[in-house]
N, C-alpha and C positions, 0 to 999 in steps of 0.2 A: 504494500500500500504506500502510495506517495504521500508526502506531507500535505498536499492539496486536497486529498480525498477525504470525504466525510466518513467517519467510522460508522459501522452498522448500528442502528438503534436497537437491534435484537440482542440485548444483554441476557446472559443465562439467568434464570430464576433459581436462586440457590437458597435453601433453608437448612438450618442446623437443628438436628433432633438429638437430644440427650436421653439416655436410658440409664436409670439407676436401679440396680438389682441388689437386694439386700439378703439374698440367700446365703446360708453358711456352708452348705455341703457342696460337693462337686462330683458329679453333675447335680444340678439343683432344679426343682420344679419351678422355683421362683424365677430363675434365669430362663427357663423354657417358656414360661408365660411372657416374660419381658420380650424375648426374641419374637414370639408370635405376634405380639402387639406392635412391635417395631416393624416387622415385615409387612403387616397389613397397612400400617400408616404410610410407610414408604411407597407401597404400591399405589395407594390412593393419591398421594402427592405426585408420583410419576405420571399417573393418568392425566393430571392437570398440567403437565409440562414442567414440573419442578425437579431440580437436581437436589438430592438430599445428602448432606454430610452427617453421617450417623456416628455418634460417640457413645460407647457403652462403658459404664462404670460399675464394676463389681465391688461392692463395699467390703467384702471379705479381704480384698487386696489392699485396702487402705485402713483396715480396722485399727491397727496399732497407731497409725498416723493420726487418726481421728481422736483416739484416747490422749495421745501426747498433746494435741492441739487444745483439748479441753483443759489440760493441766497447765499448759504454758502460754496459750493464746497465740502461738506462732505456728502456722501450717508448714509442714514439710513441702519441698518442691513437688513431690508426688501428689499430696493432698491438694495443694494449690492448683495444680493442673486439673484435677478432678472438679474442684469448685468452679473454675473458669469454664469448663465444658458445660456445666449445668447453668450457671448464671448468664452465659453468653449465648444460650440456645434460643431458638424460636419456639420450641416446644419441648416438653419433658414427659417421659413415661416413667413413673415411679412405682416400683413393685416390691412388696415386702412380704415375708412370711408372717403369719399371725401367731403370736405367742401369748398365752394367757389373755385371750380375747382382744388383743390390740397389736399394733405394729411392733416390730422388734426393737430392742434397745439400740442396736447398731444403726438401724434406720433413723431413729429419733436423734441419736448422737450426731449423725452426719448433718441432719437438718439443723441442729443446734449450732454447728460451726459456720453456717452460712450467715451472711449479713441479712438481718431481718427485712431489709428493703430490696434485696437483690432478686426476689422472685415476683415482685409486683408486676401484674399484667401477664405473667408467663402462663401460656396454656399448658395444662397438665392432665394427663390421663392416669387415673389411679387404679392400681391392680394389687391383688393380694392372693396368697395361696394358704391352704390349710388342709388338715387331714379330714375335717368334717364340715358339713354344711352349716353347722350351728354357729360358725363364726362369719357367715356370709354378710352380716350387717356391719362388720368391723370397718369397712371402707366408709360407710356413711356416718358412724358415730365416733370413729377414731381419726381416719386419714383426712376426710373432707373438712372437718373443723380446723385441723392443723394447717392445711393449705389455704383455707379461707382467712385465717389469722394472718398469714403471710401475704395476703392480697394477690395470690395466684388465681388463675381462672381454671377451675377444675371442670372437665367436660361432664355432662349429665350422667353418662353411663360409666359406672365403675365395673371392673371385671374381677370377680372372685372365682378362684378355681379350687374346689375341693378335690380330694383324691379320686372320687367317683366321677368327676366331670370330664376328665381327659378322654378325648376321642368321641365326645358327644356333640350332637348338632347344636345344643343349647349354648355351649361354651363358644363354639365357632361363630355363632350368630352374635353373641355379645362382643366378641373380639372385633368383628367387622363393624358393628354399630359404633363402638367406642372409637375405633380407628378413623372412621368417617368423620366423627365429631371433632376429633383432634386435628385431623388433616385440614378441615375447613378453617380452624382457628390459626393453625401454623401458616397456611397459605396467605392469610391476611396480616401476618406478623412482620414487623420490620426490626425486631430486636437485634438481630445479628448483623445487620447490614453495615453498621459502623465498625464492627469487628472484622468482617470479611474485607471491606474496602472503605476506609474513612472518607474517601473522595467520591464514592459511588453516587450517581445521580438517582433520584427516585424512580421507581418503576413506572413506566408509562411516559417517561420524558423522551422526547425526540430532539436530537441536536439541531434540527431545522424546524422551527415553528413552535418549540416548547411542548407542553403537555398535549397528548392526544393528537398530534399532527399526523396527517395522513399523507 
């Protein structure tokens, strides 16, 4: 391209999607649910022409760093990178195992090391796993109030997967519905644009004629 040529107005539509999985075992049903939610969301966004940069944070890998941060108030480089992936995303998928009727201590500890204002306006899909259906309301009475307090935007459909749910059509339907809700919010998000390119022009801007030029 010569210096006199006008660059193409067709900039790639890029969105950042972060996934937090708080499973302790490996392999983990919590990570499996997180992966299925992420795959469905990425598929929905791709259908709308978006390129997705997916970042997965397994909290078991930063558990010691989280504890040290709670004691010293200084994050390690590894934990700081995980925090930046979450707070700089256009959307978040947060999945925790349910212990004693609520989210795990590791999951809550990671949320506690985040700046309380850093999730404001962030679209979030809430997911949880457990051995029994008796804990299926934990998303609504535990996780949803937590993210509401942080001013995140939780999608209406939370996805809880008990041991008996795997392989059933009901779980697959909930995953697809929740992924569609998250994808719609992520598509409208501009949270990560300053991170990806601080000089990026707003979407819809044409170098010739301003916004919406044909």
